[in-house]
C-alpha positions, 0 to 999 in steps of 0.5 A: 671316760672309764667304765665297768668293764673296764675296771680291773677284774679284782675289782668288779669282784669286790662289787658283786661281793659288795652289792650281792646282787645275782643280776649284776652278771647277767647285765651283759656277755662280758659281765657274764663271761668274767664272773662265770669264768673268773670265779672260784668255788670259795668266791661263790660260796662267799657271795651266797653267804653274804646274800642269804645270811649276812646281808639279811641279818643286817636288814633284820637288824636296820629296824632297830636303829628307830628305837632307843639305845638301850632297847637297841643294844638289848636287841641287837645283842639277842639277834646276833647270837650264833644260834639265832642266826644259824636258825634263820639260814635260808638253805632253801634259797641257797641250794636253788641257786645253780652256783650252788655245787656241791663244792660250794656247799661243802665251803658254806658248811665250813662258814657255818660250823666256824664257831662265834664268841656268841655260839652255844657249846654245840653248833646245830646241824644243818638240815635241808628240807627239800631237794633242789628242783633243779637237780633233776632238771637233767632227767627232763633233757636229752643229748641231741648228738653224740658231742652232748651224750657225755656232758648229759651223763656228766650232769646226771652223775653230779646230780645223783651223787648231790642228791645222795649227799643231801639225803644222807648228811643233811637230813633232807626228805625225799618226800617234800615237794609233793613227791615230786622228785621221786615222780620225775624220776619214774617219768624219765625212767632213772633206775638210779635216781628211783632206787636212791629216793626209795632207798632213802625212804621216798613214799610212792603213795603220797599225794593219792598215789601219783608216783603209782599212776605216773608209773602206769603211764609208762606201762612198764611193769618192772618199774611199777614193781620196784615201786611197790614191793620193797624187795624187788630188784629191777633186772636192769639195775645191774647194768646201771653204773649209777646204781652200784653204790646203791645196791651193794649198800642197800638193795637185799641180796637177790640170793635171799630177798625171797626169804624177806616178807616185807609189806608193800610200800602202797596199798593197791586200789581199784583206781590203779586197776581201772588206770591200768585198763584204761592204758590197755596195759593187760600185764599191769591190770592182772599184777593189781588184781593179784595184789588185792585190786577187785575187779568188776565183771566189765574190767575182767572182759576188758582184760580178756580183750586186750589179751587177744589182741 
């Protein structure tokens, strides 16, 4: 008796597309192998389009079947308009799917831009509000040995280019999710990601200076200055390959950045100074005082004690 696994691969692909089920490929190892090794970027784009655009549009129209014929046709006509369909595309859900690589996103962009008879003269641009958190997963993982170091580097590079694409071409905000992208990058100390997000307008001051508080935990004064001072260039930035594109396009030239008087990205607070003292970071404490924090007599004594250690 034939089983699911005995079917030709082409039929398995059709079943998957028609079902729009993300659970089918993980039923067993054999199916996982089939769907992970035999599917192209276009196939994955088509699956995501059917699941998050076409299927949801069909589900939205099903309640219309309970109405009269006239009302059903009227509502179906209005709901099938190209503009309305495009407004309802759940780009956040699509981007959260690991299958949505950069190549897949470009194909989906083609589907989105494909004109329909009901489309307006100008198709609205794709706007993706938030960066998917999965792109920052590589920042929390470290290679266990040399054999996985290259794979980890490739994963970081792909994530970096994907984030750059979203910020540049899709109007994605680096500050969504409560500033998680910048905070996660600071926690990992990845200067390439930090510079990329800052150059696209990430604000370290949101969520009550959460990012600054994370930077204090790292104890890296140069990293802290990078977050606070718009014209500051971290000493290690020029040695990182991922940052070359950012430095060439957006970073102020080190030969003339001293001529620019730019306002700090954050307002230095007494709480920052207190945290630096608690973490026993005397250089950071002095830095905060120089930039406007008001030390108490007890704070000054603690700084002097730290300097004498």
